All heavy atoms as TSV, in Angstrom:
chain	resi	resn	atom	element	x	y	z
A	1	MET	N	N	-9.821	9.671	14.046
A	1	MET	CA	C	-9.392	8.993	12.829
A	1	MET	C	C	-8.682	7.690	13.193
A	1	MET	O	O	-7.830	7.652	14.071
A	1	MET	CB	C	-8.458	9.892	12.023
A	1	MET	CG	C	-8.002	9.273	10.746
A	1	MET	SD	S	-7.011	10.463	9.827
A	1	MET	CE	C	-6.757	9.547	8.377
A	2	GLN	N	N	-9.028	6.646	12.519
A	2	GLN	CA	C	-8.436	5.337	12.750
A	2	GLN	C	C	-7.007	5.298	12.201
A	2	GLN	O	O	-6.724	5.840	11.143
A	2	GLN	CB	C	-9.291	4.283	12.059
A	2	GLN	CG	C	-8.877	2.880	12.315
A	2	GLN	CD	C	-9.763	1.892	11.556
A	2	GLN	OE1	O	-10.304	2.206	10.503
A	2	GLN	NE2	N	-9.906	0.712	12.103
A	3	LYS	N	N	-6.109	4.640	12.932
A	3	LYS	CA	C	-4.725	4.495	12.472
A	3	LYS	C	C	-4.551	3.162	11.750
A	3	LYS	O	O	-5.130	2.154	12.155
A	3	LYS	CB	C	-3.763	4.543	13.659
A	3	LYS	CG	C	-3.628	5.914	14.249
A	3	LYS	CD	C	-2.500	5.938	15.240
A	3	LYS	CE	C	-2.286	7.345	15.721
A	3	LYS	NZ	N	-1.076	7.464	16.506
A	4	PRO	N	N	-3.734	3.161	10.697
A	4	PRO	CA	C	-3.461	1.907	9.992
A	4	PRO	C	C	-2.754	0.916	10.916
A	4	PRO	O	O	-2.018	1.306	11.817
A	4	PRO	CB	C	-2.523	2.323	8.851
A	4	PRO	CG	C	-2.675	3.791	8.727
A	4	PRO	CD	C	-3.058	4.289	10.073
A	5	ARG	N	N	-2.966	-0.358	10.663
A	5	ARG	CA	C	-2.312	-1.394	11.470
A	5	ARG	C	C	-1.812	-2.508	10.554
A	5	ARG	O	O	-2.254	-2.623	9.409
A	5	ARG	CB	C	-3.264	-1.935	12.519
A	5	ARG	CG	C	-4.485	-2.618	11.950
A	5	ARG	CD	C	-5.509	-2.981	13.035
A	5	ARG	NE	N	-6.553	-3.836	12.541
A	5	ARG	CZ	C	-7.525	-3.472	11.727
A	5	ARG	NH1	N	-7.585	-2.254	11.272
A	5	ARG	NH2	N	-8.447	-4.340	11.349
A	6	GLY	N	N	-0.898	-3.297	11.054
A	6	GLY	CA	C	-0.421	-4.464	10.316
A	6	GLY	C	C	0.366	-4.115	9.064
A	6	GLY	O	O	0.185	-4.765	8.036
A	7	TRP	N	N	1.219	-3.101	9.127
A	7	TRP	CA	C	2.002	-2.711	7.951
A	7	TRP	C	C	2.804	-3.897	7.432
A	7	TRP	O	O	3.381	-4.649	8.195
A	7	TRP	CB	C	2.961	-1.577	8.301
A	7	TRP	CG	C	2.289	-0.274	8.583
A	7	TRP	CD1	C	2.035	0.258	9.819
A	7	TRP	CD2	C	1.793	0.665	7.636
A	7	TRP	NE1	N	1.413	1.470	9.686
A	7	TRP	CE2	C	1.251	1.742	8.354
A	7	TRP	CE3	C	1.758	0.695	6.250
A	7	TRP	CZ2	C	0.677	2.843	7.724
A	7	TRP	CZ3	C	1.179	1.789	5.624
A	7	TRP	CH2	C	0.648	2.849	6.363
A	8	ARG	N	N	2.841	-4.049	6.093
A	8	ARG	CA	C	3.629	-5.126	5.498
A	8	ARG	C	C	4.092	-4.730	4.104
A	8	ARG	O	O	3.502	-3.860	3.466
A	8	ARG	CB	C	2.848	-6.420	5.456
A	8	ARG	CG	C	1.637	-6.392	4.562
A	8	ARG	CD	C	0.849	-7.689	4.693
A	8	ARG	NE	N	0.010	-7.979	3.569
A	8	ARG	CZ	C	-1.169	-7.453	3.319
A	8	ARG	NH1	N	-1.662	-6.570	4.130
A	8	ARG	NH2	N	-1.870	-7.790	2.274
A	9	THR	N	N	5.130	-5.398	3.656
A	9	THR	CA	C	5.629	-5.189	2.295
A	9	THR	C	C	5.324	-6.434	1.472
A	9	THR	O	O	5.046	-7.500	2.019
A	9	THR	CB	C	7.151	-4.925	2.278
A	9	THR	OG1	O	7.814	-6.024	2.888
A	9	THR	CG2	C	7.502	-3.646	3.006
A	10	SER	N	N	5.431	-6.302	0.193
A	10	SER	CA	C	5.190	-7.421	-0.710
A	10	SER	C	C	6.268	-8.487	-0.546
A	10	SER	O	O	7.418	-8.180	-0.242
A	10	SER	CB	C	5.199	-6.921	-2.156
A	10	SER	OG	O	5.236	-8.009	-3.050
A	11	SER	N	N	5.914	-9.715	-0.811
A	11	SER	CA	C	6.903	-10.800	-0.795
A	11	SER	C	C	7.875	-10.656	-1.958
A	11	SER	O	O	8.916	-11.300	-1.989
A	11	SER	CB	C	6.203	-12.164	-0.862
A	11	SER	OG	O	5.432	-12.251	-2.041
A	12	TYR	N	N	7.564	-9.786	-2.931
A	12	TYR	CA	C	8.441	-9.538	-4.077
A	12	TYR	C	C	9.431	-8.397	-3.815
A	12	TYR	O	O	10.224	-8.058	-4.672
A	12	TYR	CB	C	7.613	-9.186	-5.319
A	12	TYR	CG	C	6.776	-10.330	-5.816
A	12	TYR	CD1	C	5.436	-10.432	-5.482
A	12	TYR	CD2	C	7.336	-11.331	-6.614
A	12	TYR	CE1	C	4.656	-11.490	-5.934
A	12	TYR	CE2	C	6.574	-12.385	-7.066
A	12	TYR	CZ	C	5.240	-12.463	-6.726
A	12	TYR	OH	O	4.489	-13.510	-7.170
A	13	THR	N	N	9.374	-7.798	-2.638
A	13	THR	CA	C	10.244	-6.667	-2.309
A	13	THR	C	C	11.709	-7.065	-2.372
A	13	THR	O	O	12.111	-8.102	-1.851
A	13	THR	CB	C	9.909	-6.138	-0.896
A	13	THR	OG1	O	8.551	-5.701	-0.897
A	13	THR	CG2	C	10.818	-4.995	-0.509
A	14	GLN	N	N	12.496	-6.214	-3.010
A	14	GLN	CA	C	13.939	-6.429	-3.120
A	14	GLN	C	C	14.648	-5.737	-1.952
A	14	GLN	O	O	14.111	-4.793	-1.379
A	14	GLN	CB	C	14.452	-5.867	-4.453
A	14	GLN	CG	C	13.804	-6.493	-5.670
A	14	GLN	CD	C	14.121	-7.978	-5.779
A	14	GLN	OE1	O	15.249	-8.394	-5.608
A	14	GLN	NE2	N	13.109	-8.783	-6.060
A	15	PRO	N	N	15.854	-6.158	-1.613
A	15	PRO	CA	C	16.566	-5.561	-0.477
A	15	PRO	C	C	17.070	-4.135	-0.723
A	15	PRO	O	O	17.632	-3.527	0.162
A	15	PRO	CB	C	17.741	-6.514	-0.240
A	15	PRO	CG	C	17.874	-7.322	-1.472
A	15	PRO	CD	C	16.549	-7.308	-2.155
A	16	ASN	N	N	16.840	-3.563	-1.902
A	16	ASN	CA	C	17.306	-2.205	-2.182
A	16	ASN	C	C	16.464	-1.134	-1.505
A	16	ASN	O	O	16.812	0.040	-1.535
A	16	ASN	CB	C	17.368	-1.952	-3.693
A	16	ASN	CG	C	16.014	-2.045	-4.359
A	16	ASN	OD1	O	14.982	-2.093	-3.715
A	16	ASN	ND2	N	16.021	-2.077	-5.675
A	17	GLY	N	N	15.361	-1.499	-0.896
A	17	GLY	CA	C	14.537	-0.551	-0.156
A	17	GLY	C	C	13.580	0.266	-1.002
A	17	GLY	O	O	12.898	1.148	-0.496
A	18	ASN	N	N	13.495	0.008	-2.288
A	18	ASN	CA	C	12.576	0.738	-3.159
A	18	ASN	C	C	11.217	0.064	-3.163
A	18	ASN	O	O	10.866	-0.648	-4.090
A	18	ASN	CB	C	13.121	0.812	-4.598
A	18	ASN	CG	C	14.353	1.651	-4.689
A	18	ASN	OD1	O	14.519	2.599	-3.934
A	18	ASN	ND2	N	15.228	1.324	-5.606
A	19	CYS	N	N	10.467	0.288	-2.105
A	19	CYS	CA	C	9.166	-0.361	-2.028
A	19	CYS	C	C	8.224	0.462	-1.158
A	19	CYS	O	O	8.612	1.458	-0.562
A	19	CYS	CB	C	9.299	-1.777	-1.488
A	19	CYS	SG	S	10.091	-1.871	0.103
A	20	VAL	N	N	7.010	0.004	-1.105
A	20	VAL	CA	C	6.007	0.629	-0.254
A	20	VAL	C	C	5.486	-0.412	0.723
A	20	VAL	O	O	5.647	-1.611	0.524
A	20	VAL	CB	C	4.839	1.216	-1.082
A	20	VAL	CG1	C	5.321	2.341	-1.962
A	20	VAL	CG2	C	4.141	0.155	-1.886
A	21	GLU	N	N	4.856	0.086	1.770
A	21	GLU	CA	C	4.207	-0.782	2.748
A	21	GLU	C	C	2.708	-0.504	2.708
A	21	GLU	O	O	2.292	0.624	2.448
A	21	GLU	CB	C	4.713	-0.490	4.155
A	21	GLU	CG	C	6.150	-0.855	4.363
A	21	GLU	CD	C	6.635	-0.480	5.749
A	21	GLU	OE1	O	6.440	0.678	6.158
A	21	GLU	OE2	O	7.207	-1.351	6.410
A	22	VAL	N	N	1.940	-1.520	2.990
A	22	VAL	CA	C	0.487	-1.402	3.021
A	22	VAL	C	C	0.004	-1.759	4.412
A	22	VAL	O	O	0.429	-2.758	4.994
A	22	VAL	CB	C	-0.162	-2.344	1.984
A	22	VAL	CG1	C	-1.674	-2.266	2.057
A	22	VAL	CG2	C	0.334	-2.016	0.594
A	23	GLY	N	N	-0.866	-0.922	4.954
A	23	GLY	CA	C	-1.464	-1.181	6.258
A	23	GLY	C	C	-2.972	-1.280	6.121
A	23	GLY	O	O	-3.576	-0.622	5.271
A	24	ARG	N	N	-3.565	-2.093	6.948
A	24	ARG	CA	C	-5.031	-2.238	6.923
A	24	ARG	C	C	-5.655	-1.034	7.612
A	24	ARG	O	O	-5.196	-0.580	8.639
A	24	ARG	CB	C	-5.445	-3.521	7.640
A	24	ARG	CG	C	-6.944	-3.736	7.597
A	24	ARG	CD	C	-7.343	-5.104	8.050
A	24	ARG	NE	N	-6.945	-6.170	7.154
A	24	ARG	CZ	C	-7.544	-6.468	5.999
A	24	ARG	NH1	N	-8.536	-5.728	5.579
A	24	ARG	NH2	N	-7.131	-7.467	5.274
A	25	LEU	N	N	-6.708	-0.535	6.991
A	25	LEU	CA	C	-7.427	0.624	7.516
A	25	LEU	C	C	-8.912	0.403	7.292
A	25	LEU	O	O	-9.437	0.674	6.208
A	25	LEU	CB	C	-6.951	1.890	6.793
A	25	LEU	CG	C	-7.457	3.215	7.319
A	25	LEU	CD1	C	-6.962	3.441	8.749
A	25	LEU	CD2	C	-6.979	4.351	6.445
A	26	GLY	N	N	-9.580	-0.161	8.286
A	26	GLY	CA	C	-10.980	-0.519	8.097
A	26	GLY	C	C	-11.076	-1.516	6.959
A	26	GLY	O	O	-10.364	-2.505	6.920
A	27	ASP	N	N	-11.895	-1.213	5.968
A	27	ASP	CA	C	-12.010	-2.057	4.784
A	27	ASP	C	C	-11.072	-1.610	3.664
A	27	ASP	O	O	-10.920	-2.293	2.678
A	27	ASP	CB	C	-13.447	-2.040	4.246
A	27	ASP	CG	C	-14.402	-2.784	5.148
A	27	ASP	OD1	O	-13.935	-3.687	5.870
A	27	ASP	OD2	O	-15.594	-2.463	5.136
A	28	GLY	N	N	-10.454	-0.437	3.819
A	28	GLY	CA	C	-9.556	0.088	2.801
A	28	GLY	C	C	-8.108	-0.217	3.139
A	28	GLY	O	O	-7.806	-1.202	3.805
A	29	ALA	N	N	-7.215	0.662	2.681
A	29	ALA	CA	C	-5.787	0.451	2.919
A	29	ALA	C	C	-5.084	1.793	3.062
A	29	ALA	O	O	-5.567	2.824	2.611
A	29	ALA	CB	C	-5.181	-0.330	1.764
A	30	ALA	N	N	-3.919	1.742	3.703
A	30	ALA	CA	C	-3.026	2.889	3.798
A	30	ALA	C	C	-1.711	2.470	3.153
A	30	ALA	O	O	-1.286	1.322	3.287
A	30	ALA	CB	C	-2.818	3.279	5.250
A	31	VAL	N	N	-1.057	3.391	2.453
A	31	VAL	CA	C	0.173	3.081	1.735
A	31	VAL	C	C	1.224	4.122	2.100
A	31	VAL	O	O	0.929	5.320	2.132
A	31	VAL	CB	C	-0.058	3.085	0.207
A	31	VAL	CG1	C	1.217	2.736	-0.541
A	31	VAL	CG2	C	-1.176	2.120	-0.166
A	32	ARG	N	N	2.465	3.650	2.375
A	32	ARG	CA	C	3.551	4.572	2.688
A	32	ARG	C	C	4.857	4.066	2.079
A	32	ARG	O	O	5.002	2.881	1.776
A	32	ARG	CB	C	3.712	4.745	4.193
A	32	ARG	CG	C	4.186	3.497	4.909
A	32	ARG	CD	C	4.269	3.709	6.401
A	32	ARG	NE	N	4.673	2.479	7.084
A	32	ARG	CZ	C	4.682	2.322	8.381
A	32	ARG	NH1	N	4.290	3.309	9.168
A	32	ARG	NH2	N	5.064	1.183	8.917
A	33	ASP	N	N	5.807	4.972	1.933
A	33	ASP	CA	C	7.136	4.672	1.411
A	33	ASP	C	C	7.978	4.087	2.546
A	33	ASP	O	O	8.066	4.676	3.621
A	33	ASP	CB	C	7.775	5.965	0.904
A	33	ASP	CG	C	9.108	5.762	0.219
A	33	ASP	OD1	O	9.802	4.758	0.504
A	33	ASP	OD2	O	9.474	6.624	-0.592
A	34	THR	N	N	8.620	2.954	2.313
A	34	THR	CA	C	9.404	2.327	3.382
A	34	THR	C	C	10.625	3.146	3.770
A	34	THR	O	O	11.105	3.038	4.893
A	34	THR	CB	C	9.884	0.913	2.981
A	34	THR	OG1	O	10.634	1.006	1.778
A	34	THR	CG2	C	8.728	-0.026	2.815
A	35	LYS	N	N	11.121	3.970	2.857
A	35	LYS	CA	C	12.298	4.790	3.177
A	35	LYS	C	C	11.920	6.073	3.908
A	35	LYS	O	O	12.780	6.711	4.493
A	35	LYS	CB	C	13.072	5.136	1.906
A	35	LYS	CG	C	13.807	3.940	1.316
A	35	LYS	CD	C	14.746	4.375	0.222
A	35	LYS	CE	C	13.974	4.491	-1.061
A	35	LYS	NZ	N	14.804	4.820	-2.214
A	36	HIS	N	N	10.655	6.460	3.864
A	36	HIS	CA	C	10.207	7.712	4.476
A	36	HIS	C	C	8.926	7.485	5.274
A	36	HIS	O	O	7.918	8.162	5.051
A	36	HIS	CB	C	9.990	8.777	3.405
A	36	HIS	CG	C	11.202	9.045	2.582
A	36	HIS	ND1	N	12.295	9.705	3.084
A	36	HIS	CD2	C	11.514	8.723	1.314
A	36	HIS	CE1	C	13.225	9.785	2.146
A	36	HIS	NE2	N	12.773	9.181	1.060
A	37	ARG	N	N	8.969	6.562	6.193
A	37	ARG	CA	C	7.773	6.208	6.971
A	37	ARG	C	C	7.206	7.404	7.733
A	37	ARG	O	O	5.998	7.534	7.880
A	37	ARG	CB	C	8.097	5.080	7.940
A	37	ARG	CG	C	8.332	3.774	7.224
A	37	ARG	CD	C	8.670	2.655	8.196
A	37	ARG	NE	N	8.816	1.413	7.478
A	37	ARG	CZ	C	9.886	0.648	7.569
A	37	ARG	NH1	N	10.892	0.981	8.350
A	37	ARG	NH2	N	9.945	-0.463	6.874
A	38	ALA	N	N	8.085	8.282	8.222
A	38	ALA	CA	C	7.619	9.448	8.978
A	38	ALA	C	C	6.954	10.480	8.080
A	38	ALA	O	O	6.309	11.401	8.567
A	38	ALA	CB	C	8.787	10.082	9.716
A	39	GLY	N	N	7.081	10.323	6.771
A	39	GLY	CA	C	6.489	11.259	5.825
A	39	GLY	C	C	4.986	11.119	5.671
A	39	GLY	O	O	4.353	11.873	4.940
A	40	GLY	N	N	4.412	10.141	6.334
A	40	GLY	CA	C	2.970	9.952	6.270
A	40	GLY	C	C	2.565	8.852	5.305
A	40	GLY	O	O	3.389	8.071	4.833
A	41	TYR	N	N	1.295	8.818	5.008
A	41	TYR	CA	C	0.738	7.782	4.144
A	41	TYR	C	C	-0.511	8.333	3.475
A	41	TYR	O	O	-1.067	9.350	3.887
A	41	TYR	CB	C	0.402	6.527	4.944
A	41	TYR	CG	C	-0.476	6.775	6.149
A	41	TYR	CD1	C	-1.861	6.798	6.027
A	41	TYR	CD2	C	0.070	6.995	7.408
A	41	TYR	CE1	C	-2.675	7.038	7.120
A	41	TYR	CE2	C	-0.733	7.226	8.507
A	41	TYR	CZ	C	-2.106	7.249	8.364
A	41	TYR	OH	O	-2.907	7.489	9.440
A	42	PHE	N	N	-0.936	7.664	2.418
A	42	PHE	CA	C	-2.225	8.011	1.829
A	42	PHE	C	C	-3.174	6.851	2.051
A	42	PHE	O	O	-2.751	5.717	2.271
A	42	PHE	CB	C	-2.108	8.409	0.352
A	42	PHE	CG	C	-1.733	7.297	-0.582
A	42	PHE	CD1	C	-2.709	6.487	-1.156
A	42	PHE	CD2	C	-0.408	7.074	-0.909
A	42	PHE	CE1	C	-2.357	5.467	-2.028
A	42	PHE	CE2	C	-0.046	6.073	-1.804
A	42	PHE	CZ	C	-1.026	5.264	-2.349
A	43	THR	N	N	-4.454	7.141	2.033
A	43	THR	CA	C	-5.459	6.120	2.295
A	43	THR	C	C	-6.349	5.917	1.081
A	43	THR	O	O	-6.460	6.792	0.216
A	43	THR	CB	C	-6.337	6.505	3.500
A	43	THR	OG1	O	-7.023	7.715	3.207
A	43	THR	CG2	C	-5.497	6.659	4.757
A	44	THR	N	N	-6.956	4.745	1.015
A	44	THR	CA	C	-7.885	4.415	-0.059
A	44	THR	C	C	-9.166	3.846	0.535
A	44	THR	O	O	-9.164	3.291	1.629
A	44	THR	CB	C	-7.298	3.360	-1.013
A	44	THR	OG1	O	-7.199	2.113	-0.324
A	44	THR	CG2	C	-5.949	3.770	-1.551
A	45	THR	N	N	-10.221	3.994	-0.212
A	45	THR	CA	C	-11.474	3.339	0.153
A	45	THR	C	C	-11.386	1.887	-0.305
A	45	THR	O	O	-10.510	1.538	-1.109
A	45	THR	CB	C	-12.671	4.012	-0.554
A	45	THR	OG1	O	-12.526	3.819	-1.961
A	45	THR	CG2	C	-12.758	5.497	-0.216
A	46	PRO	N	N	-12.286	1.042	0.142
A	46	PRO	CA	C	-12.263	-0.345	-0.333
A	46	PRO	C	C	-12.368	-0.446	-1.863
A	46	PRO	O	O	-11.654	-1.222	-2.491
A	46	PRO	CB	C	-13.480	-0.978	0.342
A	46	PRO	CG	C	-13.672	-0.174	1.576
A	46	PRO	CD	C	-13.284	1.232	1.194
A	47	GLY	N	N	-13.221	0.362	-2.471
A	47	GLY	CA	C	-13.374	0.321	-3.917
A	47	GLY	C	C	-12.119	0.773	-4.654
A	47	GLY	O	O	-11.731	0.178	-5.669
A	48	GLN	N	N	-11.479	1.820	-4.154
A	48	GLN	CA	C	-10.231	2.301	-4.765
A	48	GLN	C	C	-9.143	1.244	-4.673
A	48	GLN	O	O	-8.397	1.013	-5.623
A	48	GLN	CB	C	-9.763	3.583	-4.082
A	48	GLN	CG	C	-10.638	4.773	-4.346
A	48	GLN	CD	C	-10.307	5.931	-3.428
A	48	GLN	OE1	O	-9.893	5.753	-2.281
A	48	GLN	NE2	N	-10.497	7.139	-3.920
A	49	TRP	N	N	-9.045	0.610	-3.522
A	49	TRP	CA	C	-8.010	-0.411	-3.326
A	49	TRP	C	C	-8.243	-1.596	-4.266
A	49	TRP	O	O	-7.321	-2.097	-4.892
A	49	TRP	CB	C	-7.958	-0.866	-1.873
A	49	TRP	CG	C	-6.810	-1.778	-1.605
A	49	TRP	CD1	C	-6.874	-3.093	-1.267
A	49	TRP	CD2	C	-5.416	-1.446	-1.667
A	49	TRP	NE1	N	-5.604	-3.601	-1.114
A	49	TRP	CE2	C	-4.691	-2.606	-1.356
A	49	TRP	CE3	C	-4.713	-0.287	-1.970
A	49	TRP	CZ2	C	-3.304	-2.643	-1.331
A	49	TRP	CZ3	C	-3.331	-0.316	-1.932
A	49	TRP	CH2	C	-2.643	-1.486	-1.619
A	50	THR	N	N	-9.485	-2.036	-4.389
A	50	THR	CA	C	-9.812	-3.144	-5.286
A	50	THR	C	C	-9.475	-2.792	-6.733
A	50	THR	O	O	-8.886	-3.599	-7.458
A	50	THR	CB	C	-11.303	-3.510	-5.164
A	50	THR	OG1	O	-11.559	-3.928	-3.821
A	50	THR	CG2	C	-11.697	-4.614	-6.126
A	51	THR	N	N	-9.802	-1.574	-7.154
A	51	THR	CA	C	-9.482	-1.135	-8.511
A	51	THR	C	C	-7.984	-1.112	-8.736
A	51	THR	O	O	-7.485	-1.555	-9.785
A	51	THR	CB	C	-10.086	0.260	-8.774
A	51	THR	OG1	O	-11.504	0.175	-8.629
A	51	THR	CG2	C	-9.736	0.772	-10.156
A	52	PHE	N	N	-7.224	-0.618	-7.769
A	52	PHE	CA	C	-5.765	-0.558	-7.868
A	52	PHE	C	C	-5.163	-1.954	-7.989
A	52	PHE	O	O	-4.348	-2.223	-8.869
A	52	PHE	CB	C	-5.204	0.171	-6.656
A	52	PHE	CG	C	-3.709	0.220	-6.608
A	52	PHE	CD1	C	-2.987	0.950	-7.541
A	52	PHE	CD2	C	-3.015	-0.465	-5.616
A	52	PHE	CE1	C	-1.595	0.992	-7.494
A	52	PHE	CE2	C	-1.637	-0.431	-5.557
A	52	PHE	CZ	C	-0.921	0.304	-6.501
A	53	ILE	N	N	-5.564	-2.866	-7.123
A	53	ILE	CA	C	-5.035	-4.238	-7.147
A	53	ILE	C	C	-5.395	-4.927	-8.467
A	53	ILE	O	O	-4.569	-5.618	-9.065
A	53	ILE	CB	C	-5.551	-5.052	-5.941
A	53	ILE	CG1	C	-5.017	-4.461	-4.647
A	53	ILE	CG2	C	-5.193	-6.521	-6.063
A	53	ILE	CD1	C	-3.500	-4.418	-4.544
A	54	THR	N	N	-6.614	-4.732	-8.942
A	54	THR	CA	C	-7.020	-5.310	-10.228
A	54	THR	C	C	-6.147	-4.765	-11.357
A	54	THR	O	O	-5.720	-5.514	-12.243
A	54	THR	CB	C	-8.507	-5.020	-10.500
A	54	THR	OG1	O	-9.287	-5.608	-9.461
A	54	THR	CG2	C	-8.941	-5.569	-11.859
A	55	ALA	N	N	-5.856	-3.470	-11.341
A	55	ALA	CA	C	-5.007	-2.862	-12.374
A	55	ALA	C	C	-3.607	-3.465	-12.353
A	55	ALA	O	O	-3.014	-3.724	-13.401
A	55	ALA	CB	C	-4.948	-1.352	-12.173
A	56	ILE	N	N	-3.077	-3.696	-11.179
A	56	ILE	CA	C	-1.751	-4.321	-11.075
A	56	ILE	C	C	-1.781	-5.739	-11.648
A	56	ILE	O	O	-0.933	-6.119	-12.444
A	56	ILE	CB	C	-1.264	-4.350	-9.616
A	56	ILE	CG1	C	-0.941	-2.932	-9.144
A	56	ILE	CG2	C	-0.049	-5.256	-9.453
A	56	ILE	CD1	C	-0.652	-2.826	-7.677
A	57	LYS	N	N	-2.769	-6.504	-11.247
A	57	LYS	CA	C	-2.853	-7.895	-11.683
A	57	LYS	C	C	-3.105	-8.042	-13.172
A	57	LYS	O	O	-2.776	-9.082	-13.749
A	57	LYS	CB	C	-3.957	-8.622	-10.894
A	57	LYS	CG	C	-3.594	-8.853	-9.452
A	57	LYS	CD	C	-4.702	-9.566	-8.714
A	57	LYS	CE	C	-4.311	-9.867	-7.281
A	57	LYS	NZ	N	-5.384	-10.566	-6.568
A	58	THR	N	N	-3.673	-7.027	-13.802
A	58	THR	CA	C	-3.952	-7.101	-15.246
A	58	THR	C	C	-2.954	-6.288	-16.065
A	58	THR	O	O	-3.199	-5.997	-17.241
A	58	THR	CB	C	-5.384	-6.625	-15.543
A	58	THR	OG1	O	-5.546	-5.287	-15.057
A	58	THR	CG2	C	-6.407	-7.554	-14.897
A	59	ASP	N	N	-1.829	-5.914	-15.449
A	59	ASP	CA	C	-0.729	-5.192	-16.132
A	59	ASP	C	C	-1.144	-3.874	-16.777
A	59	ASP	O	O	-0.606	-3.486	-17.802
A	59	ASP	CB	C	-0.076	-6.085	-17.190
A	59	ASP	CG	C	0.791	-7.161	-16.577
A	59	ASP	OD1	O	1.370	-6.919	-15.502
A	59	ASP	OD2	O	0.901	-8.243	-17.175
A	60	ARG	N	N	-2.056	-3.161	-16.174
A	60	ARG	CA	C	-2.480	-1.863	-16.739
A	60	ARG	C	C	-1.399	-0.799	-16.609
A	60	ARG	O	O	-1.480	0.236	-17.266
A	60	ARG	CB	C	-3.740	-1.379	-16.046
A	60	ARG	CG	C	-4.970	-2.060	-16.578
A	60	ARG	CD	C	-6.261	-1.476	-16.109
A	60	ARG	NE	N	-6.279	-0.040	-16.001
A	60	ARG	CZ	C	-7.047	0.621	-15.141
A	60	ARG	NH1	N	-7.847	-0.028	-14.338
A	60	ARG	NH2	N	-7.025	1.923	-15.106
A	61	PHE	N	N	-0.384	-1.019	-15.772
A	61	PHE	CA	C	0.673	-0.030	-15.572
A	61	PHE	C	C	1.875	-0.256	-16.455
A	61	PHE	O	O	2.881	0.420	-16.324
A	61	PHE	CB	C	1.087	0.021	-14.100
A	61	PHE	CG	C	-0.026	0.488	-13.200
A	61	PHE	CD1	C	-0.616	-0.384	-12.314
A	61	PHE	CD2	C	-0.475	1.787	-13.255
A	61	PHE	CE1	C	-1.641	0.031	-11.484
A	61	PHE	CE2	C	-1.506	2.212	-12.452
A	61	PHE	CZ	C	-2.104	1.347	-11.550
A	62	ARG	N	N	1.838	-1.186	-17.354
A	62	ARG	CA	C	2.974	-1.462	-18.242
A	62	ARG	C	C	2.865	-0.655	-19.501
A	62	ARG	O	O	1.934	-0.274	-19.992
A	62	ARG	CB	C	3.066	-2.946	-18.558
A	62	ARG	CG	C	3.429	-3.712	-17.326
A	62	ARG	CD	C	3.836	-5.114	-17.697
A	62	ARG	NE	N	4.131	-5.809	-16.480
A	62	ARG	CZ	C	5.346	-6.218	-16.155
A	62	ARG	NH1	N	6.343	-6.009	-16.942
A	62	ARG	NH2	N	5.539	-6.855	-15.038
């Protein structure tokens, strides 16, 4: 199994630590909680990641 690489947080992340990190995983992505990095991560396919990002950009979560 491939390991995620290049973990990063959003440029909008606040210093309170309530955020997630995203790592590149092939064409998809891996996501983990910055406060609980040892707790693991979940992965997405390229299509799932694209759908998620589109939903964020179009305010579907409001």
